[in-house]
ZADO-1210 file (C-alpha; in nm, 4 decimals, padded with zeros to 6 digits):
<atoms>
<atom x="02.5716" y="24.2342" z="21.0855" code="MET" pos="1"/>
<atom x="02.2381" y="24.1943" z="20.8452" code="ASP" pos="2"/>
<atom x="02.2286" y="23.8452" z="20.7943" code="THR" pos="3"/>
<atom x="01.9737" y="23.8652" z="20.4719" code="MET" pos="4"/>
<atom x="02.2295" y="24.1334" z="20.2988" code="VAL" pos="5"/>
<atom x="02.5145" y="23.8705" z="20.4192" code="ALA" pos="6"/>
<atom x="02.3117" y="23.5851" z="20.2947" code="ALA" pos="7"/>
<atom x="02.3151" y="23.7299" z="19.9508" code="VAL" pos="8"/>
<atom x="02.6651" y="23.8132" z="19.9527" code="GLN" pos="9"/>
<atom x="02.7128" y="23.4498" z="20.0290" code="GLU" pos="10"/>
<atom x="02.5267" y="23.3282" z="19.7687" code="ARG" pos="11"/>
<atom x="02.6725" y="23.5704" z="19.5167" code="ALA" pos="12"/>
<atom x="03.0179" y="23.4094" z="19.5882" code="GLU" pos="13"/>
<atom x="02.8779" y="23.0732" z="19.5408" code="LEU" pos="14"/>
<atom x="02.7536" y="23.1613" z="19.1995" code="LEU" pos="15"/>
<atom x="03.0889" y="23.3287" z="19.0908" code="ASP" pos="16"/>
<atom x="03.2712" y="22.9885" z="19.1986" code="LEU" pos="17"/>
<atom x="02.9863" y="22.7771" z="19.0252" code="LEU" pos="18"/>
<atom x="03.0454" y="22.9553" z="18.6966" code="GLU" pos="19"/>
<atom x="03.4127" y="22.8986" z="18.7158" code="ASP" pos="20"/>
<atom x="03.4020" y="22.5342" z="18.7632" code="LEU" pos="21"/>
<atom x="03.5110" y="22.2796" z="18.4916" code="ARG" pos="22"/>
<atom x="03.2743" y="22.0335" z="18.3811" code="ALA" pos="23"/>
<atom x="03.4862" y="21.7523" z="18.5949" code="ASP" pos="24"/>
<atom x="03.4805" y="21.9189" z="18.9275" code="GLU" pos="25"/>
<atom x="03.1040" y="21.9026" z="18.9239" code="TRP" pos="26"/>
<atom x="03.1604" y="21.5417" z="18.9640" code="SER" pos="27"/>
<atom x="03.4543" y="21.5339" z="19.2593" code="VAL" pos="28"/>
<atom x="03.3225" y="21.4352" z="19.5862" code="GLN" pos="29"/>
<atom x="03.2367" y="21.6817" z="19.8295" code="SER" pos="30"/>
<atom x="03.3028" y="21.6962" z="20.2181" code="LEU" pos="31"/>
<atom x="02.9681" y="21.5585" z="20.2523" code="CYS" pos="32"/>
<atom x="02.9626" y="21.1960" z="20.2671" code="THR" pos="33"/>
<atom x="02.8216" y="21.0592" z="19.9117" code="GLY" pos="34"/>
<atom x="02.7499" y="21.3733" z="19.7781" code="TRP" pos="35"/>
<atom x="02.9441" y="21.4992" z="19.4793" code="THR" pos="36"/>
<atom x="02.9716" y="21.8853" z="19.4347" code="VAL" pos="37"/>
<atom x="02.6609" y="21.8991" z="19.1910" code="ARG" pos="38"/>
<atom x="02.4562" y="21.6942" z="19.4451" code="ASP" pos="39"/>
<atom x="02.5347" y="21.9713" z="19.6945" code="VAL" pos="40"/>
<atom x="02.4196" y="22.2337" z="19.4670" code="VAL" pos="41"/>
<atom x="02.1176" y="22.0511" z="19.4255" code="ALA" pos="42"/>
<atom x="02.0420" y="22.0271" z="19.8002" code="HIS" pos="43"/>
<atom x="02.1007" y="22.3883" z="19.8677" code="LEU" pos="44"/>
<atom x="01.8737" y="22.4760" z="19.6204" code="LEU" pos="45"/>
<atom x="01.5902" y="22.1910" z="19.7131" code="SER" pos="46"/>
<atom x="01.4803" y="22.4247" z="20.0450" code="TYR" pos="47"/>
<atom x="01.4127" y="22.7252" z="19.8382" code="GLU" pos="48"/>
<atom x="01.0277" y="22.8603" z="19.8609" code="GLY" pos="49"/>
<atom x="00.9565" y="22.5725" z="20.0804" code="VAL" pos="50"/>
<atom x="00.7120" y="22.6603" z="20.3751" code="GLY" pos="51"/>
<atom x="00.6513" y="22.4935" z="20.6808" code="ALA" pos="52"/>
<atom x="00.3465" y="22.2908" z="20.5660" code="ALA" pos="53"/>
<atom x="00.5617" y="22.1717" z="20.2889" code="ASP" pos="54"/>
<atom x="00.8204" y="22.1159" z="20.5053" code="LEU" pos="55"/>
<atom x="00.5988" y="21.8580" z="20.7423" code="VAL" pos="56"/>
<atom x="00.4824" y="21.7010" z="20.4195" code="LYS" pos="57"/>
<atom x="00.8401" y="21.6386" z="20.3347" code="ARG" pos="58"/>
<atom x="00.9381" y="21.5230" z="20.7192" code="MET" pos="59"/>
<atom x="00.6464" y="21.2621" z="20.7081" code="VAL" pos="60"/>
<atom x="00.7652" y="21.1054" z="20.3882" code="ARG" pos="61"/>
<atom x="01.1183" y="21.0743" z="20.5185" code="GLY" pos="62"/>
<atom x="01.0085" y="20.9659" z="20.8463" code="ARG" pos="63"/>
<atom x="01.1324" y="21.1984" z="21.0644" code="GLY" pos="64"/>
<atom x="01.5157" y="21.1281" z="20.8858" code="ARG" pos="65"/>
<atom x="01.7005" y="21.3915" z="20.7840" code="PHE" pos="66"/>
<atom x="01.8907" y="21.1851" z="20.5153" code="ASP" pos="67"/>
<atom x="01.5630" y="21.0762" z="20.3854" code="ARG" pos="68"/>
<atom x="01.4122" y="21.4270" z="20.4041" code="ILE" pos="69"/>
<atom x="01.6853" y="21.5588" z="20.2276" code="ASN" pos="70"/>
<atom x="01.6332" y="21.3023" z="19.9454" code="ALA" pos="71"/>
<atom x="01.2744" y="21.3573" z="19.9100" code="VAL" pos="72"/>
<atom x="01.3476" y="21.7531" z="19.9162" code="SER" pos="73"/>
<atom x="01.5913" y="21.6889" z="19.5884" code="ALA" pos="74"/>
<atom x="01.3232" y="21.5160" z="19.3961" code="THR" pos="75"/>
<atom x="01.3024" y="21.6906" z="19.0521" code="GLY" pos="76"/>
<atom x="01.6595" y="21.8438" z="19.0851" code="LEU" pos="77"/>
<atom x="01.8837" y="21.5128" z="19.1153" code="GLU" pos="78"/>
<atom x="01.9185" y="21.5104" z="18.7081" code="HIS" pos="79"/>
<atom x="01.9833" y="21.8774" z="18.6896" code="MET" pos="80"/>
<atom x="02.2765" y="21.9402" z="18.4832" code="ASP" pos="81"/>
<atom x="02.5391" y="22.2258" z="18.6176" code="PRO" pos="82"/>
<atom x="02.4106" y="22.4672" z="18.3866" code="ALA" pos="83"/>
<atom x="02.0456" y="22.4066" z="18.5059" code="GLU" pos="84"/>
<atom x="02.1658" y="22.4138" z="18.8758" code="LEU" pos="85"/>
<atom x="02.3540" y="22.7507" z="18.8153" code="ILE" pos="86"/>
<atom x="02.0437" y="22.8999" z="18.6395" code="GLU" pos="87"/>
<atom x="01.8173" y="22.7955" z="18.9232" code="ARG" pos="88"/>
<atom x="02.0612" y="22.9462" z="19.1871" code="LEU" pos="89"/>
<atom x="02.0799" y="23.2954" z="18.9664" code="ARG" pos="90"/>
<atom x="01.6848" y="23.3147" z="19.0182" code="ALA" pos="91"/>
<atom x="01.7300" y="23.3087" z="19.3802" code="PHE" pos="92"/>
<atom x="01.9439" y="23.5673" z="19.4745" code="PRO" pos="93"/>
<atom x="01.7918" y="23.5843" z="19.8125" code="ARG" pos="94"/>
<atom x="01.6847" y="23.3316" z="20.0456" code="PRO" pos="95"/>
<atom x="01.3026" y="23.2630" z="19.9998" code="THR" pos="96"/>
<atom x="01.0768" y="23.0137" z="20.2419" code="GLY" pos="97"/>
<atom x="01.2483" y="22.8242" z="20.4833" code="LEU" pos="98"/>
<atom x="01.5889" y="22.9532" z="20.4089" code="THR" pos="99"/>
<atom x="01.4767" y="23.3159" z="20.5041" code="ALA" pos="100"/>
<atom x="01.4119" y="23.2092" z="20.8330" code="ALA" pos="101"/>
<atom x="01.5602" y="23.4327" z="21.1303" code="ARG" pos="102"/>
<atom x="01.6206" y="23.7420" z="20.9080" code="GLY" pos="103"/>
<atom x="01.8209" y="23.4899" z="20.6115" code="GLY" pos="104"/>
<atom x="02.0594" y="23.3428" z="20.8850" code="ALA" pos="105"/>
<atom x="01.9162" y="23.0035" z="20.7764" code="VAL" pos="106"/>
<atom x="02.0295" y="23.0798" z="20.4211" code="GLY" pos="107"/>
<atom x="02.3585" y="23.2247" z="20.5294" code="LEU" pos="108"/>
<atom x="02.4865" y="22.9358" z="20.7149" code="VAL" pos="109"/>
<atom x="02.3884" y="22.6626" z="20.4922" code="ASP" pos="110"/>
<atom x="02.5138" y="22.8296" z="20.1976" code="CYS" pos="111"/>
<atom x="02.8391" y="22.9294" z="20.3674" code="LEU" pos="112"/>
<atom x="02.8761" y="22.5738" z="20.5243" code="LEU" pos="113"/>
<atom x="02.8067" y="22.3841" z="20.1854" code="HIS" pos="114"/>
<atom x="03.0387" y="22.6320" z="19.9793" code="GLN" pos="115"/>
<atom x="03.3252" y="22.5032" z="20.2156" code="GLN" pos="116"/>
<atom x="03.2260" y="22.1434" z="20.1547" code="ASP" pos="117"/>
<atom x="03.2686" y="22.2331" z="19.7808" code="ILE" pos="118"/>
<atom x="03.5746" y="22.4342" z="19.7924" code="ARG" pos="119"/>
<atom x="03.7937" y="22.2164" z="20.0083" code="ARG" pos="120"/>
<atom x="03.7929" y="21.8996" z="19.7798" code="PRO" pos="121"/>
<atom x="03.8465" y="22.1211" z="19.4554" code="LEU" pos="122"/>
<atom x="04.1461" y="22.3330" z="19.6547" code="ASP" pos="123"/>
<atom x="03.9793" y="22.6545" z="19.5731" code="ARG" pos="124"/>
<atom x="03.9988" y="22.8538" z="19.9188" code="PRO" pos="125"/>
<atom x="03.8914" y="23.1740" z="19.9625" code="ARG" pos="126"/>
<atom x="03.8843" y="23.4788" z="20.2277" code="VAL" pos="127"/>
<atom x="03.5812" y="23.4477" z="20.4269" code="ILE" pos="128"/>
<atom x="03.4591" y="23.7558" z="20.5913" code="ASP" pos="129"/>
<atom x="03.5404" y="23.7349" z="20.9684" code="PRO" pos="130"/>
<atom x="03.1711" y="23.8968" z="21.0920" code="GLU" pos="131"/>
<atom x="02.9972" y="23.6020" z="20.8956" code="ARG" pos="132"/>
<atom x="03.2525" y="23.3493" z="21.0454" code="LEU" pos="133"/>
<atom x="03.1967" y="23.4667" z="21.3707" code="ARG" pos="134"/>
<atom x="02.7666" y="23.4654" z="21.3314" code="TYR" pos="135"/>
<atom x="02.7920" y="23.1114" z="21.1521" code="ALA" pos="136"/>
<atom x="02.9929" y="22.9728" z="21.4824" code="LEU" pos="137"/>
<atom x="02.7529" y="23.0616" z="21.7144" code="GLY" pos="138"/>
<atom x="02.4406" y="22.9673" z="21.5202" code="PHE" pos="139"/>
<atom x="02.6009" y="22.6146" z="21.4132" code="THR" pos="140"/>
<atom x="02.6287" y="22.5452" z="21.8179" code="VAL" pos="141"/>
<atom x="02.2561" y="22.4550" z="21.8640" code="THR" pos="142"/>
<atom x="02.0966" y="22.4653" z="21.4946" code="ALA" pos="143"/>
<atom x="01.9299" y="22.1542" z="21.4046" code="PRO" pos="144"/>
<atom x="02.0391" y="21.9331" z="21.2479" code="PRO" pos="145"/>
<atom x="02.3874" y="22.0690" z="21.2711" code="LEU" pos="146"/>
<atom x="02.4001" y="22.0335" z="21.6622" code="ARG" pos="147"/>
<atom x="02.7471" y="22.1819" z="21.6844" code="GLY" pos="148"/>
<atom x="02.7810" y="22.1286" z="22.0592" code="PHE" pos="149"/>
<atom x="02.7246" y="21.7857" z="22.0211" code="TRP" pos="150"/>
<atom x="03.0164" y="21.7307" z="21.7787" code="HIS" pos="151"/>
<atom x="03.2690" y="21.9172" z="22.0274" code="VAL" pos="152"/>
<atom x="03.1488" y="21.7922" z="22.3472" code="ARG" pos="153"/>
<atom x="03.3793" y="21.7653" z="22.6203" code="GLY" pos="154"/>
<atom x="03.6551" y="21.9979" z="22.4669" code="THR" pos="155"/>
<atom x="03.6635" y="22.3724" z="22.4150" code="ARG" pos="156"/>
<atom x="03.7265" y="22.4932" z="22.0928" code="VAL" pos="157"/>
<atom x="03.8971" y="22.7941" z="22.0127" code="VAL" pos="158"/>
<atom x="03.9168" y="23.0405" z="21.6874" code="ALA" pos="159"/>
<atom x="04.2481" y="23.1937" z="21.6372" code="THR" pos="160"/>
<atom x="04.1584" y="23.4289" z="21.3967" code="ASP" pos="161"/>
<atom x="03.8141" y="23.5613" z="21.5265" code="VAL" pos="162"/>
<atom x="03.7137" y="23.6227" z="21.8783" code="ASP" pos="163"/>
<atom x="03.5263" y="23.3036" z="21.9429" code="TRP" pos="164"/>
<atom x="03.5301" y="23.0085" z="22.1892" code="ALA" pos="165"/>
<atom x="03.3088" y="22.7620" z="22.3061" code="LEU" pos="166"/>
<atom x="03.3024" y="22.4872" z="22.5747" code="GLY" pos="167"/>
<atom x="03.5014" y="22.3138" z="22.8570" code="ARG" pos="168"/>
<atom x="03.7796" y="22.0651" z="22.8482" code="GLY" pos="169"/>
<atom x="04.1049" y="22.0354" z="22.6639" code="PRO" pos="170"/>
<atom x="04.1387" y="22.3088" z="22.3992" code="GLU" pos="171"/>
<atom x="04.1309" y="22.2369" z="22.0038" code="ALA" pos="172"/>
<atom x="04.2360" y="22.5473" z="21.8439" code="ARG" pos="173"/>
<atom x="04.2600" y="22.6870" z="21.5041" code="GLY" pos="174"/>
<atom x="04.1281" y="22.9170" z="21.2186" code="PRO" pos="175"/>
<atom x="03.7666" y="22.9840" z="21.2487" code="ALA" pos="176"/>
<atom x="03.6646" y="22.8176" z="20.9251" code="GLU" pos="177"/>
<atom x="03.8428" y="22.5018" z="21.0265" code="ALA" pos="178"/>
<atom x="03.6472" y="22.5156" z="21.3870" code="VAL" pos="179"/>
<atom x="03.3223" y="22.6004" z="21.2247" code="LEU" pos="180"/>
<atom x="03.3343" y="22.2926" z="20.9774" code="MET" pos="181"/>
<atom x="03.4437" y="22.0759" z="21.2755" code="ALA" pos="182"/>
<atom x="03.1285" y="22.1788" z="21.4378" code="LEU" pos="183"/>
<atom x="02.8981" y="22.0640" z="21.1334" code="ALA" pos="184"/>
<atom x="03.0870" y="21.7537" z="21.1824" code="GLY" pos="185"/>
<atom x="03.3098" y="21.7586" z="20.8903" code="ARG" pos="186"/>
<atom x="03.6405" y="21.5094" z="20.9871" code="SER" pos="187"/>
<atom x="03.9076" y="21.6569" z="20.7444" code="GLY" pos="188"/>
<atom x="03.8828" y="22.0335" z="20.9019" code="PRO" pos="189"/>
<atom x="03.9208" y="21.8585" z="21.2410" code="ALA" pos="190"/>
<atom x="04.2632" y="21.7695" z="21.1695" code="HIS" pos="191"/>
<atom x="04.3927" y="22.1198" z="21.1108" code="GLU" pos="192"/>
<atom x="04.3226" y="22.1938" z="21.4780" code="LEU" pos="193"/>
<atom x="04.5919" y="22.1502" z="21.7364" code="ASN" pos="194"/>
<atom x="04.6044" y="22.1348" z="22.1201" code="GLY" pos="195"/>
<atom x="04.4996" y="21.8486" z="22.3523" code="PRO" pos="196"/>
<atom x="04.1719" y="21.8652" z="22.2435" code="GLY" pos="197"/>
<atom x="04.2338" y="21.8265" z="21.8706" code="ALA" pos="198"/>
<atom x="04.3181" y="21.4852" z="21.9140" code="GLU" pos="199"/>
<atom x="03.9702" y="21.3768" z="22.0642" code="THR" pos="200"/>
<atom x="03.7911" y="21.5857" z="21.7857" code="LEU" pos="201"/>
<atom x="03.9753" y="21.4111" z="21.5179" code="GLN" pos="202"/>
<atom x="03.8887" y="21.0263" z="21.6348" code="GLN" pos="203"/>
<atom x="03.5515" y="21.1353" z="21.7156" code="ARG" pos="204"/>
<atom x="03.4523" y="21.3138" z="21.3590" code="LEU" pos="205"/>
<atom x="03.6778" y="21.0380" z="21.1817" code="GLY" pos="206"/>
</atoms>
């Protein structure tokens, strides 16, 4: 799979979604704790065009904590209205700067995860390309700050609709998208998994 091409496709699908949202849907709580749909979109855009030197500065200002670094990164975007955010996303049809790392893989997985953070609370499901899902599953296992391996430690997670599994221990089985979101630490999707390991994940993630 060409990860940059997939990242461009993922962004195009997100743009289609955002252009279709009602005004009130931008204020709905996303799967990211404390972030509305609007906040998630602003976060997605906050790393576009950012280079390594800029990231170091943000890390210093954020004292090395990801929540603070994200807050610093969103400076200037926090008051943009939906129309402005849509226009900014339209200006970045492909990842640039840090999000272009690893051939666009960072931008691909970040957008895929956050698009689901938006879609799920809004009850706007979609069919995700299985190849994208399989790639995102592997990427999420070790990528900071996701650390998927830690979220599912002590269990074996199995995607039932793509050929992918990870870990040892009691199994937690379910759709690849739900497995991916559990790897990323999202609690709700973990409740869609079944098997003796599912309860462990549900309790751990909340």
